C-alpha positions as CSV (number, residue, x, y, z in Angstrom):
1,M,0.0,0.0,0.0
2,C,1.2,3.5,-0.8
3,L,0.6,6.5,1.4
4,G,0.6,10.2,0.8
5,V,1.8,12.2,3.9
6,P,1.1,15.8,4.6
7,G,4.0,18.2,5.1
8,K,4.6,22.0,5.2
9,I,6.5,23.8,2.5
10,I,9.4,25.7,4.1
11,D,11.4,26.6,1.0
12,I,10.8,26.8,-2.8
13,Y,13.5,26.8,-5.5
14,E,14.3,25.6,-9.0
15,K,16.5,22.6,-9.7
16,N,17.2,21.3,-13.2
17,G,14.3,23.3,-14.5
18,L,11.8,21.9,-12.0
19,S,10.0,23.7,-9.1
20,M,11.3,22.0,-6.0
21,G,10.8,22.5,-2.3
22,K,11.8,21.5,1.2
23,I,9.0,19.9,3.1
24,D,8.8,19.7,6.9
25,F,6.9,16.6,8.0
26,G,7.3,17.6,11.7
27,S,9.5,16.1,14.4
28,G,12.6,17.2,12.5
29,V,12.0,15.3,9.3
30,I,12.6,17.5,6.2
31,R,12.8,16.2,2.6
32,E,13.3,17.6,-0.9
33,T,10.1,17.3,-3.0
34,C,9.1,18.1,-6.6
35,L,6.4,20.8,-6.6
36,A,5.8,20.8,-10.4
37,Y,2.3,19.5,-10.0
38,I,1.2,22.3,-7.7
39,P,2.6,25.6,-9.3
40,E,0.2,27.6,-7.1
41,A,1.9,26.5,-3.9
42,V,3.7,29.0,-1.7
43,I,5.9,28.7,1.4
44,G,3.7,27.9,4.4
45,D,1.2,25.8,2.4
46,Y,0.6,22.2,3.4
47,T,0.7,19.5,0.7
48,I,0.3,15.8,0.3
49,I,3.6,14.1,-0.6
50,H,3.8,10.8,-2.4
51,V,7.1,9.3,-3.6
52,G,8.8,12.7,-3.7
53,F,6.1,14.6,-5.5
54,A,3.7,17.1,-4.0
55,L,0.2,16.2,-5.3
56,N,-2.1,18.9,-3.9
57,V,-2.4,21.7,-1.5
58,L,-4.6,21.2,1.6
59,S,-5.6,23.2,4.6
60,E,-3.5,23.3,7.7
61,K,-6.4,21.9,9.7
62,D,-6.7,18.8,7.4
63,A,-2.9,18.4,7.4
64,L,-2.6,18.5,11.2
65,E,-5.6,16.1,11.6
66,T,-4.0,13.6,9.2
67,L,-0.6,13.8,10.9
68,A,-2.3,13.2,14.3
69,L,-4.0,10.1,12.9
70,L,-0.8,8.8,11.4
71,T,0.9,9.3,14.8
72,E,-2.0,7.3,16.5
73,I,-1.4,4.5,14.0
74,A,2.3,4.5,14.7
75,D,1.6,4.5,18.5
76,L,-0.8,1.6,18.1
77,N,1.7,-0.4,16.2
78,D,4.3,0.2,18.9
79,E,1.9,-0.9,21.6
80,L,0.7,-4.1,19.7
81,G,4.1,-5.1,18.5
82,P,4.8,-7.2,15.4
83,A,2.1,-9.4,14.0
């Protein structure tokens, strides 16, 4: 299964002719991402990232709710242990 994860755009720049950005996923995780599919994005926007590509812009509320749910899933996996 593939999963898109929300992150906050903290920098936008061009690299090899493509719009790129640095995305903050929280807890110190920052990754470079292609922003070519969302040319309207600006620093501070939240976006869904899938395999290194930003797919759409979403509200901060939706992004934070999704991140909280992903944290709950991770916590549950830690509590239950391996299958």
